[in-house]
C-alpha positions, 0 to 999 in steps of 0.5 A: 466286132463288139467285145462281149466282156466288160473291160476298162482301159486306163487310157480311155479313163485318163482321157475322159478325166482330162475332158472333165477337168477341162470342162469344169475349168472352162465353166468355172471361168465362164461363171466368174465372168457372167455371174461374179463380174470378174474381168476375164474373157472366156472367149479368148483363144486360150479359154475357147480352146480349152472348152472346145477341146473338152467337148471334142474329147467327150464326143470322140470318146463317146464314139469309141466307147460305143464299141465297148458298151453293151447298151449304148442306146439305153445309155443314150436315152438316159443322157438325152433325158438329162439333156431335156432337164438341162433345157428346162432349167436353162429356159427358166433362167435364160429364156431365149438363150436356153440350151436347145441342142447342147453337148448332152443332147448331141451325145444322147442322140449320137449314142442312139445312132451308134448301133446303126453307124457300127454296121457301116464299113470303115470306108463308108464311115470315113466317107460319111465323116468327111461329108458330115463335116463339110455339110456342117461347115456349110450349114453354119453359113445358112439361115432357115425360118424354123427351129426344127432343123437346129439339131442338124446345124441349120440355125434361124435368124437371131438364134442364140444359146450358151451351148450348141453342138449340132449333128453336123459337123460334130457327128464326124468326130463320133465316127472318128471315135468309132474308127479308133475303136475298130483300129485299136480296141476291137481285138485288144484284151489289154490296156494300151497304157501301163503307167498311171497306176497310182492315179487309177482309182480317182481317174476311174472315179472321174470317168465313171461319174462324168455325167453326174459331175456334168450335172452337179458342178454348175449348180455348185459353182453358182451356189458358191458365187451366190453365197460369196456375193451375199457375204460381200454385200 
């Protein structure tokens, strides 16, 4: 059952705000290492966990929100268009390590697929999630001779990129989000959370502008690093 009345839930806004904060923090650390020469290992377990937790939160919340959205396909095309822009920009600056199928590509495609997934029974969704996860981890051990299968998780020899979230296994997380929607929100008319009233406005702002923040924060960081380095020298 898809809700016919637009409703915001505080706990979803809070989780999305947390995901944004973790993402910005991880990218800040990454930029300090790669572009400012700061001696910090963003691949260390602590920072890796922060980056991965942010991505998984975004993916799960995307699946959950697909049940609350009136037009997930239209939003999916919008996100996918932004992803294509990111691919073009990163190709200009990074060449072989440019983003071919990063988190935005994944989110755009999964939003477009969400109406089809919503038609499946919960049992079929759970089975699908398990199969997709297993296949995804298996695909990661294989190599193919074409780049056309990158969205599925099949990489070619020598493939490298700074951001990669293929449909297998991560679509399983989207499906878990859809199942969470059915379990907690399909027939709910009030938010699960009652606290955080004082933070509601800025939390909602972060949640509503998550895509814009994703697109803007990296250029802002890089510009700041460039200006600081220029003043130093």
